[in-house]
C-alpha positions in Angstrom: -93.1 -12.7 -22.4 -96.2 -14.1 -23.7 -98.0 -17.6 -23.4 -97.3 -19.7 -26.5 -100.2 -21.0 -28.6 -98.3 -24.1 -29.1 -98.0 -24.5 -25.2 -101.0 -23.0 -22.9 -99.6 -24.6 -20.0 -96.6 -22.2 -19.5 -94.6 -19.5 -20.7 -90.8 -18.5 -20.1 -89.2 -14.9 -18.7 -85.2 -14.1 -19.4 -84.0 -11.5 -17.1 -80.2 -10.8 -17.5 -78.9 -14.5 -17.3 -81.4 -16.1 -15.8 -84.2 -18.3 -17.6 -87.3 -18.3 -15.6 -90.2 -20.9 -16.9 -93.7 -19.8 -15.5 -95.6 -23.4 -15.0 -99.6 -22.7 -15.0 -101.9 -24.8 -13.0 -102.9 -26.6 -16.3 -99.3 -27.9 -16.8 -98.7 -29.1 -13.3 -100.2 -33.0 -13.9 -97.2 -32.7 -16.4 -94.6 -31.3 -14.5 -95.3 -33.9 -11.6 -94.7 -36.6 -14.1 -91.6 -34.8 -15.7 -89.8 -34.3 -12.3 -90.0 -37.8 -11.4 -88.5 -39.3 -14.7 -85.8 -41.4 -14.2 -85.2 -41.0 -18.2 -84.7 -36.8 -17.8 -82.8 -37.5 -14.8 -80.0 -39.4 -16.8 -80.3 -36.9 -20.2 -79.7 -34.1 -17.5 -76.8 -35.7 -16.1 -75.3 -36.7 -19.7 -76.2 -32.6 -20.4 -78.7 -33.6 -23.1 -81.6 -32.0 -21.6 -82.0 -28.8 -19.7 -81.5 -28.8 -16.0 -84.0 -26.8 -14.0 -84.7 -26.0 -10.0 -87.9 -25.2 -8.7 -87.8 -21.6 -6.9 -88.6 -21.7 -3.2 -90.5 -19.2 -1.5 -87.9 -17.0 -0.3 -86.2 -17.0 -3.7 -89.6 -16.0 -5.4 -90.1 -13.2 -2.8 -86.8 -11.9 -3.8 -87.3 -12.0 -7.5 -90.9 -10.2 -6.9 -88.8 -7.2 -5.9 -87.8 -6.9 -9.7 -90.9 -5.1 -11.6 -90.5 -7.2 -14.9 -90.7 -10.6 -13.0 -93.5 -8.9 -10.8 -95.5 -7.9 -13.6 -95.2 -11.1 -15.7 -95.8 -13.0 -12.2 -98.8 -11.3 -11.6 -100.2 -11.4 -15.0 -99.9 -15.3 -15.3 -100.4 -16.4 -11.5 -98.2 -19.6 -12.3 -98.5 -22.3 -10.0 -94.7 -22.4 -9.3 -91.4 -20.9 -11.2 -88.7 -23.0 -12.2 -85.4 -21.7 -13.6 -83.0 -23.0 -16.2 -79.4 -22.3 -16.7 -79.2 -19.7 -19.9 -77.3 -21.4 -23.0 -74.7 -18.9 -24.1 -74.2 -18.2 -27.7 -77.7 -19.9 -28.7 -78.0 -20.6 -32.5 -81.1 -21.6 -34.4 -82.1 -24.1 -37.4 -81.4 -21.3 -40.1 -78.0 -21.0 -38.9 -76.9 -24.7 -38.4 -75.1 -26.8 -40.7 -76.7 -30.1 -41.8 -74.8 -31.8 -39.6 -76.0 -30.0 -36.1 -79.8 -30.5 -37.6 -78.9 -34.5 -37.9 -77.4 -34.7 -34.3 -80.8 -32.6 -33.3 -82.8 -35.2 -34.9 -81.4 -38.0 -32.9 -81.7 -36.5 -29.9 -85.5 -35.9 -30.7 -85.8 -39.5 -30.9 -83.6 -40.6 -28.4 -85.7 -38.5 -25.8 -89.1 -39.6 -27.4 -87.8 -43.6 -26.9 -86.6 -43.1 -23.8 -89.8 -41.0 -22.1 -91.9 -43.9 -24.0 -91.0 -46.5 -21.6 -91.9 -44.3 -18.5 -95.6 -43.5 -20.1 -94.5 -39.9 -21.1 -93.6 -38.3 -24.3 -93.1 -34.8 -26.3 -96.0 -32.6 -27.5 -93.8 -31.5 -30.5 -90.9 -32.4 -32.6 -89.1 -29.3 -33.7 -85.8 -28.2 -34.2 -86.6 -25.1 -32.3 -86.6 -27.0 -29.0 -83.2 -27.8 -29.5 -79.7 -25.3 -28.7 -76.1 -26.2 -28.7 -73.6 -26.1 -26.2 -70.8 -26.1 -28.3 -70.9 -29.0 -30.6 -73.6 -30.7 -28.4 -77.3 -30.4 -28.8 -79.5 -30.2 -25.6 -83.1 -30.3 -25.6 -84.5 -26.9 -23.7 -88.5 -27.0 -24.2 -89.0 -28.5 -20.7 -93.1 -27.9 -21.0 -93.0 -30.3 -24.2 -92.6 -33.6 -21.8 -96.2 -34.6 -21.0 -97.9 -37.9 -19.9 -98.7 -40.2 -23.0 -102.4 -41.8 -23.4 -102.0 -45.5 -22.9 -104.7 -46.0 -25.1 -102.6 -43.9 -28.2 -100.6 -45.9 -30.2 -99.4 -43.0 -32.2 -96.4 -40.9 -31.8 -98.4 -37.3 -32.4 -95.4 -35.0 -33.5 -94.3 -37.8 -36.4 -95.6 -35.7 -39.1 -93.6 -32.5 -37.6 -90.5 -34.4 -37.2 -90.7 -35.4 -41.1 -91.5 -32.1 -42.0 -88.8 -30.1 -40.2 -85.7 -32.4 -39.8 -86.0 -35.2 -42.5 -87.6 -33.4 -45.3 -85.1 -30.4 -45.2 -81.8 -32.9 -44.4 -83.1 -34.9 -47.7 -83.6 -31.5 -49.7 -80.0 -30.6 -48.6 -78.9 -33.9 -50.0 -80.7 -33.8 -53.2 -80.8 -30.2 -54.3 -78.2 -28.9 -52.1 -80.3 -26.3 -50.6 -79.2 -24.6 -47.3 -80.8 -24.8 -43.9 -81.0 -20.8 -44.2 -82.8 -21.0 -47.3 -85.0 -23.5 -46.1 -86.1 -22.3 -42.4 -86.1 -18.7 -43.2 -89.0 -19.1 -46.0 -90.3 -22.2 -44.2 -90.0 -22.0 -40.4 -92.5 -25.1 -39.9 -90.6 -27.0 -42.4 -91.3 -28.7 -45.7 -94.9 -29.7 -46.4 -95.3 -33.2 -48.5 -96.2 -31.6 -51.5 -93.7 -28.7 -51.6 -91.2 -31.5 -50.9 -92.6 -33.4 -53.9 -92.6 -30.1 -56.2 -88.6 -30.0 -55.1 -87.7 -33.2 -55.9 -89.4 -33.9 -59.1 -91.1 -36.9 -60.2 -88.2 -38.8 -61.6 -85.7 -37.7 -58.6 -88.1 -39.3 -56.0 -87.6 -42.9 -57.4 -84.3 -43.4 -54.7 -84.2 -45.5 -51.8 -83.9 -42.1 -49.5 -86.9 -40.6 -50.8 -89.5 -42.9 -52.1 -90.7 -44.1 -48.8 -90.6 -40.8 -47.5 -91.8 -38.6 -50.3 -93.3 -40.5 -53.7 -95.1 -43.1 -51.9 -97.0 -40.9 -49.3 -97.5 -38.1 -52.2 -99.1 -40.4 -54.2 -101.5 -42.2 -51.9 -102.6 -39.0 -50.6 -103.3 -37.9 -54.3 -105.1 -41.5 -54.6 -106.9 -41.8 -51.7 -109.0 -39.1 -49.9 -107.0 -39.6 -46.3 -108.9 -37.2 -44.4 -112.2 -38.7 -45.0 -110.9 -42.2 -44.4 -109.0 -41.5 -41.4 -110.4 -41.0 -38.0 -108.5 -41.1 -34.7 -109.2 -43.7 -32.6 -107.6 -45.2 -29.2 -106.8 -48.9 -28.4 -108.3 -50.6 -25.9 -106.6 -50.1 -22.3 -104.1 -53.0 -21.5 -104.7 -55.1 -18.6 
């Protein structure tokens, strides 16, 4: 088990048929907001978001008798430990049919929209945050939920959503590439330049591709976006 460089606020450990998430001190603020979210409670009931339970002290003491659990526990010194149910027969984007990636994209957008109403959001928009229980997608990255800044008007994972969901689906539609071909060589998805190169100049003149590929690509070529764009926050709402 390692703390992810993407999410230094926690890590996970699989022992037998149990999944444990170690929540570190720096992630406790987001965790406190997460457990009180009505939207998440609703999505858990609908089996769209992974369920969880916080381990009580007596249960934790019992698990500490397991050498594997004990070594990781004292290595990370978590503020608390959460248990999740294990998803049987997990599959990943490079194994999916395009329809499954589409369902995962819809779930990601649905989750982000519902959390937004409560001042929450998700840190990233990756298909690897989602597994399938039978035909149904379920969001499993519990620590991806965070408090949104009221002064930020942006959904920060939007570019990642395009690169890992929309571009692969569009590439399959236009070039009949399989998700296995796409994700095994491009775990982080397809970049804008790669997408433009795949489709070619004339093929981007379509309703589906023009707004996602053609105009962003040529705008980025004509304007030095990195020198013009500076992240800024809005004024606090009264």
